[in-house]
C-alpha positions in Angstrom: 98.3 108.7 123.5 95.0 110.4 122.8 95.9 112.2 119.6 98.8 112.7 117.3 98.4 115.3 114.6 100.6 117.0 111.9 99.9 120.5 110.6 101.1 122.5 107.7 102.5 126.0 108.4 99.1 127.6 107.5 97.4 125.4 110.2 95.9 122.8 107.8 95.9 119.3 109.2 97.9 116.8 107.2 95.3 114.0 106.6 97.1 111.5 104.5 98.8 109.7 107.4 98.7 106.3 109.2 98.8 106.4 112.9 100.2 103.1 114.3 99.9 101.9 117.9 99.8 98.6 119.7 96.2 98.1 118.4 97.1 98.1 114.7 100.7 97.2 114.6 100.8 94.3 112.1 104.0 92.9 113.5 103.0 93.1 117.2 106.2 95.0 118.2 104.5 98.0 119.7 103.5 98.1 123.4 100.8 100.3 125.0 103.1 103.3 125.0 104.5 103.0 121.5 103.1 104.9 118.5 104.3 106.2 115.1 102.8 108.5 112.5 103.6 107.4 109.0 103.1 109.8 106.1 101.4 108.4 103.1 102.6 111.3 100.9 105.8 113.3 100.6 106.3 116.4 102.8 107.0 119.7 101.0 110.7 120.7 100.9 111.8 123.8 102.9 108.5 123.7 104.7 107.8 124.1 108.5 105.3 121.6 110.1 103.8 121.5 113.5 103.3 118.3 115.5 100.7 118.2 118.3 100.3 115.3 120.6 97.8 114.8 123.5 98.4 112.0 126.0 97.4 110.7 129.4 100.0 109.8 132.0 99.4 108.9 135.6 95.7 109.9 135.2 96.6 113.4 133.9 96.0 114.6 130.4 98.8 116.7 128.9 99.9 117.9 125.5 103.1 118.7 123.6 103.7 120.7 120.5 106.9 121.1 118.4 107.9 122.3 114.9 110.3 121.0 112.4 111.4 122.2 109.0 112.1 119.9 106.1 115.3 120.3 104.0 115.4 122.0 100.7 115.5 119.8 97.6 119.0 121.1 97.1 120.1 119.9 100.6 118.4 116.5 100.1 120.6 115.5 97.2 
């Protein structure tokens, strides 16, 4: 993994995150291909976010992007 980023619908990067991989996993469970993005604040309800990841595999650099929408506060109850 070269980068893992989360963006708000207006393109603003969500900065209050912790990116965990095998280098900073306090429990030592992650291997070289494991990673997780932990949010340090609550996401907005009924809001669409974009995830972008860039990675290297077999000597080639590639990227993926996807979107997800959070539930409304009414649905979360």
